[in-house]
KENUKOL-957211 format. One record per residue (C-alpha): residue number from 1; residue in one letter; x, y, z. Coordinates in steps of 0.001 Angstrom, whole numbers, plus 500000, padded with zeros to 6 digits. Example, Ala and Ser with C-alpha at 12.3 -4.5 7.8 and 13.67 -1.06 7.14 Angstrom:
2
+-----+---------+--------+--------+--------+
! num ! residuo !      x !      y !      z !
+-----+---------+--------+--------+--------+
!   1 !       A ! 512300 ! 495500 ! 507800 !
!   2 !       S ! 513670 ! 498940 ! 507140 !
+-----+---------+--------+--------+--------+
***
This chain:
320
+-----+---------+--------+--------+--------+
! num ! residuo !      x !      y !      z !
+-----+---------+--------+--------+--------+
!   1 !       M ! 935309 ! 158829 ! 611820 !
!   2 !       D ! 933455 ! 157195 ! 614673 !
!   3 !       I ! 934255 ! 153561 ! 615769 !
!   4 !       N ! 932449 ! 151736 ! 617871 !
!   5 !       T ! 935547 ! 149650 ! 619572 !
!   6 !       K ! 933198 ! 146643 ! 621646 !
!   7 !       Q ! 931824 ! 145897 ! 617938 !
!   8 !       L ! 935172 ! 146039 ! 616439 !
!   9 !       K ! 936860 ! 143819 ! 618222 !
!  10 !       K ! 934161 ! 141465 ! 618794 !
!  11 !       N ! 934377 ! 141342 ! 614631 !
!  12 !       A ! 938331 ! 139749 ! 615008 !
!  13 !       F ! 939602 ! 143305 ! 614446 !
!  14 !       R ! 942136 ! 144373 ! 616966 !
!  15 !       I ! 942612 ! 147929 ! 618835 !
!  16 !       T ! 945947 ! 149005 ! 617875 !
!  17 !       K ! 947934 ! 152275 ! 619372 !
!  18 !       S ! 948126 ! 153519 ! 615862 !
!  19 !       R ! 945020 ! 156207 ! 615770 !
!  20 !       G ! 942760 ! 154915 ! 612959 !
!  21 !       V ! 944618 ! 151510 ! 611963 !
!  22 !       T ! 943560 ! 148376 ! 612916 !
!  23 !       A ! 944596 ! 144555 ! 612234 !
!  24 !       S ! 941969 ! 141910 ! 611120 !
!  25 !       R ! 942500 ! 138433 ! 613559 !
!  26 !       V ! 942317 ! 135204 ! 611316 !
!  27 !       R ! 940267 ! 132189 ! 612604 !
!  28 !       V ! 942162 ! 128754 ! 611964 !
!  29 !       P ! 940933 ! 125839 ! 613537 !
!  30 !       G ! 943885 ! 123236 ! 614484 !
!  31 !       G ! 946833 ! 125593 ! 612483 !
!  32 !       H ! 945959 ! 123765 ! 609837 !
!  33 !       L ! 944587 ! 125518 ! 606043 !
!  34 !       E ! 945251 ! 124586 ! 602392 !
!  35 !       A ! 947958 ! 126575 ! 600729 !
!  36 !       K ! 946180 ! 128411 ! 598196 !
!  37 !       Y ! 944085 ! 130664 ! 601474 !
!  38 !       L ! 947717 ! 131928 ! 601825 !
!  39 !       S ! 947478 ! 134218 ! 598754 !
!  40 !       M ! 944430 ! 135460 ! 599727 !
!  41 !       L ! 945868 ! 136385 ! 602952 !
!  42 !       Q ! 948960 ! 138385 ! 600450 !
!  43 !       N ! 946259 ! 140120 ! 598643 !
!  44 !       I ! 944303 ! 141587 ! 601582 !
!  45 !       A ! 947646 ! 142514 ! 602988 !
!  46 !       E ! 949578 ! 144313 ! 600154 !
!  47 !       K ! 946250 ! 146198 ! 599235 !
!  48 !       Y ! 944552 ! 146783 ! 602830 !
!  49 !       G ! 947792 ! 146690 ! 605579 !
!  50 !       N ! 950475 ! 147744 ! 605317 !
!  51 !       G ! 952226 ! 144202 ! 603455 !
!  52 !       T ! 953397 ! 142096 ! 606894 !
!  53 !       I ! 951128 ! 139109 ! 608140 !
!  54 !       H ! 951791 ! 138377 ! 611924 !
!  55 !       I ! 951348 ! 134652 ! 613088 !
!  56 !       T ! 949891 ! 134831 ! 616452 !
!  57 !       S ! 950801 ! 132353 ! 619281 !
!  58 !       R ! 947376 ! 130841 ! 618223 !
!  59 !       Q ! 948191 ! 129917 ! 615163 !
!  60 !       G ! 946258 ! 131948 ! 613383 !
!  61 !       F ! 946835 ! 134590 ! 611027 !
!  62 !       E ! 946815 ! 138491 ! 612184 !
!  63 !       I ! 947164 ! 141568 ! 609575 !
!  64 !       P ! 948053 ! 144842 ! 610513 !
!  65 !       G ! 947879 ! 147829 ! 608841 !
!  66 !       I ! 944388 ! 148460 ! 608263 !
!  67 !       A ! 941859 ! 151531 ! 608244 !
!  68 !       F ! 938793 ! 151447 ! 609407 !
!  69 !       E ! 937459 ! 152505 ! 607013 !
!  70 !       D ! 938089 ! 149610 ! 604851 !
!  71 !       M ! 937040 ! 146949 ! 607518 !
!  72 !       S ! 934178 ! 145890 ! 605497 !
!  73 !       E ! 936688 ! 145424 ! 602484 !
!  74 !       V ! 938582 ! 143092 ! 604330 !
!  75 !       N ! 935579 ! 141069 ! 605688 !
!  76 !       R ! 934105 ! 140999 ! 602173 !
!  77 !       L ! 937899 ! 139668 ! 600680 !
!  78 !       L ! 937661 ! 137109 ! 604043 !
!  79 !       Q ! 934946 ! 135425 ! 603632 !
!  80 !       P ! 935868 ! 132810 ! 601001 !
!  81 !       I ! 938847 ! 131867 ! 603424 !
!  82 !       I ! 935975 ! 131691 ! 606272 !
!  83 !       E ! 933459 ! 129645 ! 603992 !
!  84 !       G ! 937121 ! 127271 ! 603276 !
!  85 !       L ! 937394 ! 126800 ! 607050 !
!  86 !       D ! 934497 ! 126300 ! 607445 !
!  87 !       I ! 933569 ! 128825 ! 610395 !
!  88 !       N ! 930143 ! 129189 ! 611928 !
!  89 !       Q ! 928627 ! 132413 ! 610153 !
!  90 !       P ! 925489 ! 133965 ! 611501 !
!  91 !       I ! 925743 ! 136916 ! 608243 !
!  92 !       P ! 928079 ! 135973 ! 605586 !
!  93 !       G ! 929541 ! 138339 ! 604114 !
!  94 !       K ! 930174 ! 140312 ! 607862 !
!  95 !       G ! 933755 ! 138484 ! 609240 !
!  96 !       Y ! 933805 ! 136878 ! 612060 !
!  97 !       S ! 930712 ! 137584 ! 614680 !
!  98 !       A ! 932454 ! 137349 ! 617718 !
!  99 !       A ! 936192 ! 136860 ! 619154 !
! 100 !       G ! 935801 ! 135800 ! 622941 !
! 101 !       T ! 936593 ! 132528 ! 622300 !
! 102 !       R ! 939916 ! 132215 ! 620576 !
! 103 !       N ! 941400 ! 130491 ! 617781 !
! 104 !       I ! 941703 ! 126772 ! 618749 !
! 105 !       T ! 945120 ! 125256 ! 618435 !
! 106 !       A ! 946897 ! 121853 ! 617825 !
! 107 !       C ! 950060 ! 120203 ! 617161 !
! 108 !       I ! 950336 ! 118804 ! 614204 !
! 109 !       G ! 948934 ! 115395 ! 615170 !
! 110 !       N ! 948945 ! 111674 ! 613106 !
! 111 !       R ! 948499 ! 112858 ! 609662 !
! 112 !       V ! 952131 ! 113353 ! 610568 !
! 113 !       C ! 953692 ! 112438 ! 613676 !
! 114 !       P ! 954456 ! 109062 ! 614347 !
! 115 !       Y ! 953421 ! 109684 ! 618505 !
! 116 !       A ! 949964 ! 111370 ! 617676 !
! 117 !       C ! 947523 ! 109126 ! 619383 !
! 118 !       Y ! 944923 ! 110497 ! 617012 !
! 119 !       D ! 943949 ! 113485 ! 614493 !
! 120 !       T ! 944499 ! 116226 ! 616300 !
! 121 !       T ! 942868 ! 119136 ! 613411 !
! 122 !       A ! 939896 ! 116833 ! 612452 !
! 123 !       F ! 939230 ! 117162 ! 616554 !
! 124 !       A ! 939905 ! 121036 ! 616338 !
! 125 !       Q ! 938051 ! 121517 ! 613485 !
! 126 !       R ! 935109 ! 119159 ! 615229 !
! 127 !       M ! 935590 ! 121490 ! 618421 !
! 128 !       E ! 935336 ! 124900 ! 616501 !
! 129 !       K ! 931823 ! 123170 ! 614724 !
! 130 !       A ! 930524 ! 122857 ! 618373 !
! 131 !       V ! 931484 ! 126425 ! 620259 !
! 132 !       F ! 931970 ! 129059 ! 618130 !
! 133 !       P ! 930610 ! 131974 ! 617752 !
! 134 !       N ! 930521 ! 132820 ! 621874 !
! 135 !       D ! 931984 ! 135648 ! 622982 !
! 136 !       L ! 933129 ! 134546 ! 625973 !
! 137 !       H ! 936704 ! 134504 ! 627025 !
! 138 !       F ! 937661 ! 130463 ! 626580 !
! 139 !       K ! 941271 ! 129460 ! 625481 !
! 140 !       I ! 941191 ! 125383 ! 624198 !
! 141 !       A ! 944057 ! 123044 ! 622882 !
! 142 !       L ! 945030 ! 120077 ! 621514 !
! 143 !       T ! 948025 ! 117825 ! 621463 !
! 144 !       G ! 948614 ! 114231 ! 620511 !
! 145 !       C ! 949953 ! 112345 ! 622779 !
! 146 !       P ! 951736 ! 113379 ! 626609 !
! 147 !       N ! 954738 ! 114637 ! 624883 !
! 148 !       D ! 952767 ! 118316 ! 625266 !
! 149 !       C ! 954183 ! 119862 ! 621883 !
! 150 !       A ! 950883 ! 122417 ! 621872 !
! 151 !       K ! 952016 ! 123199 ! 625361 !
! 152 !       V ! 947689 ! 122261 ! 626197 !
! 153 !       R ! 948187 ! 122730 ! 630271 !
! 154 !       M ! 948718 ! 126405 ! 629568 !
! 155 !       H ! 944846 ! 126668 ! 628485 !
! 156 !       D ! 941738 ! 127168 ! 629812 !
! 157 !       F ! 940857 ! 123158 ! 628535 !
! 158 !       G ! 943878 ! 120817 ! 627141 !
! 159 !       I ! 943158 ! 118093 ! 625766 !
! 160 !       M ! 945998 ! 115316 ! 625391 !
! 161 !       G ! 946119 ! 112584 ! 622839 !
! 162 !       M ! 945997 ! 108493 ! 624733 !
! 163 !       T ! 946197 ! 105256 ! 624047 !
! 164 !       E ! 945141 ! 101969 ! 625644 !
! 165 !       P ! 947880 ! 099710 ! 624771 !
! 166 !       Q ! 946292 ! 096367 ! 623402 !
! 167 !       Y ! 948845 ! 093399 ! 624098 !
! 168 !       D ! 949152 ! 090112 ! 622110 !
! 169 !       K ! 950963 ! 087947 ! 624243 !
! 170 !       D ! 951362 ! 085171 ! 620976 !
! 171 !       R ! 953187 ! 087419 ! 618746 !
! 172 !       C ! 955626 ! 088661 ! 622104 !
! 173 !       V ! 958813 ! 087062 ! 621645 !
! 174 !       N ! 960249 ! 088540 ! 624709 !
! 175 !       C ! 963233 ! 091127 ! 623242 !
! 176 !       G ! 962402 ! 093261 ! 625909 !
! 177 !       A ! 961964 ! 096561 ! 624141 !
! 178 !       C ! 958704 ! 098271 ! 625273 !
! 179 !       V ! 960209 ! 098215 ! 628673 !
! 180 !       K ! 963254 ! 099250 ! 627495 !
! 181 !       A ! 960977 ! 102639 ! 625472 !
! 182 !       C ! 959094 ! 102379 ! 628271 !
! 183 !       T ! 961863 ! 102938 ! 630471 !
! 184 !       R ! 963758 ! 105461 ! 629202 !
! 185 !       K ! 960991 ! 107722 ! 627121 !
! 186 !       S ! 957869 ! 107482 ! 629416 !
! 187 !       V ! 957371 ! 106443 ! 632579 !
! 188 !       S ! 958569 ! 103132 ! 633302 !
! 189 !       V ! 954655 ! 100819 ! 633573 !
! 190 !       L ! 956581 ! 098012 ! 631995 !
! 191 !       E ! 958144 ! 094827 ! 633514 !
! 192 !       T ! 958794 ! 091205 ! 632326 !
! 193 !       V ! 957129 ! 088496 ! 633896 !
! 194 !       N ! 958307 ! 085383 ! 633376 !
! 195 !       C ! 958930 ! 085916 ! 629936 !
! 196 !       K ! 955748 ! 087882 ! 629058 !
! 197 !       V ! 955430 ! 091909 ! 629793 !
! 198 !       E ! 952969 ! 092716 ! 631824 !
! 199 !       R ! 951141 ! 096398 ! 632156 !
! 200 !       N ! 950263 ! 099269 ! 635289 !
! 201 !       A ! 946821 ! 099916 ! 634032 !
! 202 !       Q ! 946931 ! 102681 ! 637025 !
! 203 !       R ! 950052 ! 104373 ! 636144 !
! 204 !       C ! 950709 ! 104648 ! 632340 !
! 205 !       I ! 949211 ! 107869 ! 630330 !
! 206 !       G ! 949052 ! 106111 ! 627403 !
! 207 !       C ! 951190 ! 107244 ! 625510 !
! 208 !       G ! 951892 ! 104881 ! 623029 !
! 209 !       E ! 956022 ! 104486 ! 622948 !
! 210 !       C ! 955662 ! 100169 ! 623203 !
! 211 !       V ! 953486 ! 100254 ! 620159 !
! 212 !       L ! 956820 ! 101718 ! 618293 !
! 213 !       A ! 959101 ! 100370 ! 620125 !
! 214 !       C ! 957858 ! 096564 ! 618932 !
! 215 !       P ! 959207 ! 095342 ! 616403 !
! 216 !       T ! 956471 ! 092067 ! 616191 !
! 217 !       G ! 953332 ! 094059 ! 616437 !
! 218 !       A ! 952509 ! 093063 ! 619576 !
! 219 !       W ! 951567 ! 096082 ! 620692 !
! 220 !       T ! 948639 ! 097570 ! 619147 !
! 221 !       R ! 947279 ! 101572 ! 619363 !
! 222 !       G ! 943385 ! 100904 ! 621105 !
! 223 !       E ! 941058 ! 101374 ! 618472 !
! 224 !       Q ! 938742 ! 103324 ! 621177 !
! 225 !       K ! 939993 ! 107242 ! 621100 !
! 226 !       L ! 940903 ! 108485 ! 624258 !
! 227 !       Y ! 942245 ! 111751 ! 625406 !
! 228 !       R ! 943349 ! 113623 ! 628931 !
! 229 !       L ! 941142 ! 116696 ! 630064 !
! 230 !       T ! 942947 ! 119512 ! 632165 !
! 231 !       L ! 942099 ! 122438 ! 633323 !
! 232 !       M ! 942174 ! 126000 ! 633974 !
! 233 !       G ! 945993 ! 126450 ! 633073 !
! 234 !       R ! 946591 ! 130224 ! 632879 !
! 235 !       T ! 949169 ! 132851 ! 631375 !
! 236 !       G ! 949201 ! 136342 ! 632407 !
! 237 !       K ! 950449 ! 138829 ! 634777 !
! 238 !       K ! 948203 ! 137570 ! 637726 !
! 239 !       N ! 949125 ! 134040 ! 638854 !
! 240 !       P ! 949617 ! 131570 ! 636057 !
! 241 !       R ! 949454 ! 128415 ! 637088 !
! 242 !       L ! 949633 ! 124722 ! 635234 !
! 243 !       G ! 946377 ! 123214 ! 634221 !
! 244 !       E ! 945450 ! 120170 ! 636157 !
! 245 !       D ! 944219 ! 117205 ! 635172 !
! 246 !       F ! 940324 ! 117045 ! 635620 !
! 247 !       I ! 939542 ! 113295 ! 633996 !
! 248 !       K ! 942001 ! 110550 ! 631307 !
! 249 !       W ! 941098 ! 108273 ! 628953 !
! 250 !       V ! 937771 ! 110340 ! 628370 !
! 251 !       D ! 935946 ! 110494 ! 625194 !
! 252 !       E ! 934906 ! 112967 ! 622578 !
! 253 !       E ! 931671 ! 113068 ! 622820 !
! 254 !       S ! 932372 ! 114116 ! 626639 !
! 255 !       I ! 934889 ! 116752 ! 626450 !
! 256 !       I ! 932494 ! 118808 ! 623794 !
! 257 !       K ! 929860 ! 118958 ! 626422 !
! 258 !       I ! 932057 ! 119165 ! 629675 !
! 259 !       I ! 933020 ! 122797 ! 628028 !
! 260 !       L ! 930179 ! 123609 ! 626995 !
! 261 !       N ! 928439 ! 122958 ! 630228 !
! 262 !       T ! 931283 ! 125177 ! 631055 !
! 263 !       Y ! 929706 ! 127790 ! 629011 !
! 264 !       D ! 926654 ! 127711 ! 630710 !
! 265 !       Y ! 928500 ! 127776 ! 634159 !
! 266 !       V ! 930210 ! 130974 ! 633321 !
! 267 !       K ! 927346 ! 132535 ! 632084 !
! 268 !       Q ! 925821 ! 132175 ! 635851 !
! 269 !       Y ! 928657 ! 133355 ! 637814 !
! 270 !       I ! 930914 ! 135543 ! 635541 !
! 271 !       D ! 931265 ! 138899 ! 637378 !
! 272 !       R ! 930170 ! 141664 ! 634385 !
! 273 !       E ! 931742 ! 144091 ! 636378 !
! 274 !       A ! 935301 ! 142944 ! 635779 !
! 275 !       P ! 937971 ! 144265 ! 633692 !
! 276 !       G ! 936701 ! 144857 ! 630106 !
! 277 !       G ! 933551 ! 142590 ! 631171 !
! 278 !       K ! 935548 ! 139342 ! 631377 !
! 279 !       E ! 936355 ! 137326 ! 634035 !
! 280 !       H ! 938927 ! 134081 ! 633527 !
! 281 !       I ! 937361 ! 131030 ! 633905 !
! 282 !       G ! 939704 ! 130008 ! 636634 !
! 283 !       Y ! 938773 ! 133197 ! 638917 !
! 284 !       I ! 935113 ! 132170 ! 638374 !
! 285 !       I ! 936512 ! 128242 ! 640164 !
! 286 !       D ! 938633 ! 129862 ! 642645 !
! 287 !       R ! 935432 ! 132196 ! 643535 !
! 288 !       T ! 932759 ! 129495 ! 643816 !
! 289 !       G ! 934661 ! 126359 ! 644558 !
! 290 !       F ! 935856 ! 123803 ! 642601 !
! 291 !       E ! 932757 ! 120808 ! 643667 !
! 292 !       E ! 930073 ! 123285 ! 642152 !
! 293 !       Y ! 932281 ! 123487 ! 638830 !
! 294 !       K ! 932225 ! 119744 ! 638716 !
! 295 !       K ! 929085 ! 120195 ! 639582 !
! 296 !       W ! 927921 ! 122084 ! 635905 !
! 297 !       A ! 930698 ! 120510 ! 633850 !
! 298 !       L ! 929489 ! 116866 ! 634333 !
! 299 !       K ! 926034 ! 117736 ! 633830 !
! 300 !       D ! 924535 ! 114737 ! 631416 !
! 301 !       V ! 927491 ! 113737 ! 630724 !
! 302 !       Y ! 927821 ! 110132 ! 629799 !
! 303 !       L ! 931544 ! 109115 ! 630502 !
! 304 !       P ! 932862 ! 105726 ! 629088 !
! 305 !       E ! 933763 ! 102958 ! 632007 !
! 306 !       T ! 937506 ! 103604 ! 631378 !
! 307 !       A ! 937442 ! 107569 ! 632557 !
! 308 !       E ! 939095 ! 108324 ! 635893 !
! 309 !       V ! 937909 ! 111937 ! 637230 !
! 310 !       Y ! 940346 ! 113510 ! 639872 !
! 311 !       S ! 938309 ! 115263 ! 642257 !
! 312 !       P ! 938948 ! 117350 ! 644300 !
! 313 !       V ! 940950 ! 119686 ! 641829 !
! 314 !       Y ! 943595 ! 121743 ! 643225 !
! 315 !       W ! 945654 ! 124191 ! 641613 !
! 316 !       K ! 948897 ! 125609 ! 642187 !
! 317 !       G ! 951531 ! 128424 ! 641334 !
! 318 !       I ! 952628 ! 132217 ! 641620 !
! 319 !       K ! 950813 ! 133686 ! 644014 !
! 320 !       Y ! 950367 ! 137576 ! 644413 !
+-----+---------+--------+--------+--------+
***
């Protein structure tokens, strides 16, 4: 069967080591879906695949063992899953229209976890609506708190939940629980002064440990949803490195706009002759310089007063 492999990969099917056989990649933004879709995936795997499903490192599903000639039927069967997960789709029934921007991953968030500062699934799904479909190779991950269970610093964009803790001194009984928790479990920014607690706002990472530890409700989470945005972490065989802080105490609107601006930046500067026609964003920034990237990233971005922008940003990592 004559196959356009570029179109196959764009349609979210994988080139495999077996001739004439592919694998379908299923997007699950935030890694969360209703259980009813699992039986639909099972049906595809048993009828058109080899009876197995791989849970990917990016929280999606991959169904191996699909014959090239069955791809259209697989796309048809995927349609209710794509619609149920509210994935943008220019042509219904044709599967995914792009595979460049990888599935957006997230920890379980505050729907379940007491440490999480926000609903990671909701933000991941909102991010999906803003950025997909797109052929550019972006990786975005979200985590609910600075514990970083989702390893967001290994992604192009790492979004880490923060809370600006609010302190009601009239409810404080000076038990010291918050100071102890911050010292043992976080970065030690609380101290007792004249029988009340003071917080070093400059060093606070917004983890919320003080809120969890307080028995009287003197500490509460701030109403505004704020985040730490890290940039250009990556794995791979060539110069792996962790993402560095770009902005802390930043809001959702600004983060989405910065990521959309980065698509424009990459389209302007990407090396079209790079292997596979793609170039990692971090390599482009290394080539153009961080200040040029920053100019593009912050175009028409209106940061909240709380935001702190790091500049310049330097990346440390293995050099070959």
